[in-house]
C-alpha positions as CSV (number, residue, x, y, z in Angstrom):
1,M,17.7,9.1,-29.0
2,S,19.1,5.7,-28.2
3,F,17.3,3.2,-26.0
4,L,19.9,3.8,-23.2
5,D,19.4,7.5,-23.4
6,I,15.7,7.1,-23.1
7,F,16.0,4.8,-20.2
8,T,18.4,7.1,-18.4
9,S,16.1,10.1,-19.0
10,I,13.1,8.2,-17.6
11,L,15.1,7.4,-14.4
12,V,15.3,11.1,-13.8
13,G,11.7,10.8,-12.4
14,I,12.5,7.9,-10.1
15,D,13.1,10.1,-7.1
16,V,9.4,11.3,-7.4
17,T,8.2,7.7,-7.8
18,I,10.2,6.7,-4.7
19,K,9.0,9.7,-2.7
20,V,5.3,9.0,-3.6
21,T,5.8,5.3,-2.7
22,A,7.4,6.2,0.7
23,L,4.7,8.8,1.6
24,G,2.0,6.3,0.4
25,M,3.3,3.7,2.8
26,F,3.2,6.4,5.5
27,Y,-0.5,6.7,5.0
28,A,-1.2,3.0,4.2
29,V,0.3,1.2,7.1
30,P,-1.3,3.2,10.0
31,F,-4.7,3.2,8.1
32,A,-4.5,-0.6,7.6
33,F,-3.7,-1.4,11.3
34,V,-6.1,1.2,12.8
35,F,-9.1,0.3,10.7
36,G,-8.3,-3.4,10.5
37,I,-8.2,-3.7,14.3
38,A,-11.2,-1.4,14.6
39,Q,-13.2,-3.6,12.2
40,H,-12.2,-6.7,14.2
41,F,-13.3,-5.3,17.6
42,T,-16.3,-3.1,16.9
43,R,-19.9,-4.1,16.5
44,G,-23.1,-2.6,15.3
45,S,-23.2,1.0,14.0
46,T,-19.6,1.6,14.9
47,R,-18.5,-1.3,12.8
48,L,-20.7,-0.1,9.9
49,L,-19.0,3.3,10.1
50,V,-15.5,1.7,10.1
51,T,-16.4,-0.6,7.2
52,T,-17.9,2.4,5.2
53,V,-14.6,4.3,5.5
54,I,-12.6,1.3,4.4
55,E,-14.9,0.5,1.4
56,F,-14.9,4.2,0.3
57,W,-11.1,4.1,-0.1
58,R,-11.1,0.5,-1.5
59,S,-14.0,0.8,-3.9
60,S,-13.6,4.3,-5.4
61,P,-11.6,4.7,-8.6
62,I,-8.1,6.0,-7.8
63,I,-8.1,8.4,-10.8
64,V,-11.4,9.9,-9.7
65,L,-10.1,10.4,-6.1
66,I,-6.9,12.0,-7.3
67,Y,-8.8,14.4,-9.6
68,G,-11.5,15.0,-6.9
69,F,-9.1,16.0,-4.1
70,Y,-6.7,17.9,-6.3
71,F,-9.2,20.0,-8.3
72,S,-12.2,20.1,-5.9
73,L,-10.7,20.9,-2.5
74,P,-9.3,24.3,-3.5
75,G,-12.9,25.4,-4.1
76,L,-13.6,24.6,-0.4
77,G,-10.5,26.5,0.7
78,V,-8.3,23.5,1.2
79,H,-5.1,23.5,-0.8
80,L,-3.1,20.3,-1.0
81,S,0.0,19.8,-3.1
82,A,0.1,17.3,-5.9
83,M,2.5,15.2,-3.9
84,T,0.2,15.1,-0.9
85,V,-2.9,14.3,-2.9
86,G,-1.2,11.6,-4.9
87,S,0.5,9.8,-2.0
88,M,-2.5,10.2,0.3
89,V,-5.0,8.7,-2.2
90,L,-2.7,5.8,-3.2
91,G,-1.8,5.1,0.4
92,L,-5.3,5.1,1.7
93,N,-6.5,2.9,-1.2
94,I,-3.7,0.4,-0.4
95,G,-4.4,0.8,3.3
96,G,-8.0,-0.2,2.7
97,Y,-6.9,-3.5,1.2
98,G,-4.3,-3.9,3.9
99,S,-6.9,-3.4,6.6
100,Q,-8.7,-6.6,5.5
101,A,-5.4,-8.5,5.8
102,V,-5.1,-7.2,9.4
103,R,-8.7,-8.1,10.2
104,A,-8.4,-11.6,8.6
105,A,-5.2,-12.4,10.4
106,L,-6.6,-11.4,13.8
107,Q,-9.8,-13.4,13.2
108,A,-7.7,-16.5,12.2
109,L,-6.0,-16.7,15.6
110,D,-7.1,-19.2,18.1
111,K,-9.5,-17.6,20.5
112,G,-8.0,-19.6,23.4
113,Q,-5.0,-17.3,23.4
114,V,-7.1,-14.4,24.3
115,E,-8.7,-16.4,27.2
116,A,-5.2,-17.4,28.3
117,G,-4.2,-13.8,28.3
118,Y,-7.1,-12.9,30.6
119,A,-6.2,-15.8,32.8
120,L,-2.7,-14.3,33.2
121,G,-4.3,-11.0,34.3
122,L,-3.7,-9.1,31.1
123,R,-6.2,-6.5,29.8
124,R,-7.5,-6.5,26.3
125,F,-5.0,-4.0,24.8
126,P,-1.9,-5.8,26.2
127,I,-3.3,-9.1,24.9
128,L,-3.7,-7.5,21.4
129,W,-0.2,-5.9,21.5
130,L,1.8,-8.7,23.1
131,I,0.0,-11.9,22.0
132,E,-2.2,-11.4,18.9
133,L,-0.4,-8.9,16.7
134,P,3.0,-10.6,16.8
135,Q,1.4,-13.8,15.5
136,A,-0.9,-12.1,13.1
137,L,1.9,-10.1,11.6
138,A,3.4,-13.2,10.1
139,A,0.1,-13.8,8.2
140,M,-0.1,-10.2,7.1
141,T,3.4,-9.8,5.7
142,P,3.0,-11.5,2.3
143,T,-0.2,-9.4,1.7
144,F,1.6,-6.2,2.7
145,I,4.4,-6.9,0.3
146,N,2.0,-7.5,-2.5
147,Q,0.2,-4.2,-1.6
148,F,3.6,-2.4,-1.6
149,I,4.1,-3.6,-5.2
150,Q,0.7,-2.4,-6.1
151,L,1.5,0.9,-4.6
152,V,4.7,1.2,-6.7
153,K,2.8,0.5,-9.9
154,G,0.0,2.9,-8.8
155,T,2.4,5.8,-8.6
156,S,2.2,6.1,-12.4
157,L,-1.2,7.8,-11.8
158,V,0.3,10.8,-10.1
159,S,1.5,12.0,-13.5
160,L,-2.1,13.1,-14.0
161,V,-1.6,15.9,-11.5
162,T,1.7,17.0,-13.1
163,L,4.1,15.3,-10.7
164,A,7.2,14.6,-12.7
165,D,7.5,10.9,-11.9
166,M,8.8,8.3,-14.4
167,T,5.5,8.1,-16.3
168,F,5.3,11.9,-16.6
169,V,8.8,11.9,-18.0
170,A,8.0,9.1,-20.4
171,K,4.9,11.1,-21.7
172,A,7.0,14.2,-22.2
173,L,9.6,12.2,-24.1
174,S,7.0,10.6,-26.3
175,Q,5.7,14.0,-27.3
176,T,9.1,15.2,-28.3
177,T,10.8,12.1,-29.8
178,Y,7.9,10.4,-31.3
179,A,9.3,7.0,-30.3
180,P,6.5,5.6,-28.0
181,A,7.5,1.9,-28.5
182,K,11.1,2.5,-27.1
183,I,9.9,4.9,-24.5
184,Y,7.2,2.8,-22.9
185,T,9.3,-0.3,-23.2
186,A,12.0,1.5,-21.2
187,L,9.3,2.7,-18.7
188,L,8.1,-0.9,-18.3
189,I,11.6,-2.1,-17.6
190,A,12.1,0.7,-15.0
191,Y,8.9,-0.4,-13.1
192,F,9.9,-4.0,-13.4
193,M,13.3,-3.2,-11.8
194,M,11.6,-1.5,-8.9
195,C,8.9,-4.2,-8.3
196,Y,10.7,-7.5,-8.9
197,P,13.1,-7.2,-6.0
198,A,10.1,-6.8,-3.7
199,T,8.5,-9.9,-5.2
200,V,11.7,-11.9,-4.5
201,V,11.9,-10.6,-0.9
202,G,8.2,-11.5,-0.5
203,R,8.7,-15.0,-1.6
204,M,11.7,-15.4,0.7
205,I,9.7,-14.1,3.7
206,E,6.8,-16.4,2.8
207,R,9.1,-19.5,2.7
208,R,10.7,-18.5,6.0
209,L,7.3,-17.9,7.6
210,G,6.1,-21.2,6.3
211,R,9.1,-23.0,7.8
212,G,8.4,-21.2,11.1
213,R,4.8,-22.3,11.2
214,E,5.8,-25.9,10.4
215,A,8.4,-25.9,13.2
216,S,5.8,-24.5,15.7
217,H,3.3,-27.2,14.7
218,E,6.0,-29.9,15.5
219,F,6.1,-28.6,19.0
């Protein structure tokens, strides 16, 4: 097979890679915001519980989690598809890291803004929703884009549970064509083509946010 034929064959699995990425973001973003905000506000044993959940998903090896959920849960009567397991594990792992970006962004805000919100008669949740989160979102965005790129690269692991993503297709081709150098070079290029645009967009957003912060400081 020519290099172009190999590259085209690998792209057959791109729909699975995109689907796992999209579903992973569906798990990651809510997890990041809910647990990041919870860790910011809670104290004592509640904060310990929140932190434990975050660290479980951040610290556990992704491969072990994928195998554990996919092969162990059926023994407990819980049957999840490979797509659900792969996207959920990757999403919650990324969400664990994202939660720390949310928490750090909220903690970095000037505490005087909360006091000003109270002075205007706002309750705590409207202050969070209307004042804190819009400002913190600017600080979170670059980290979220980086985590999105990590998620795309992490989708290569779902081939372990027989999802026919690009990596799975590349492995199958390698076993039939015996041309691993060309195959994995093509796979590398395919992932690069998916991730590099996100990197460019991330840099553009960082520059724009940087200019916005500079303008706000001038006032």
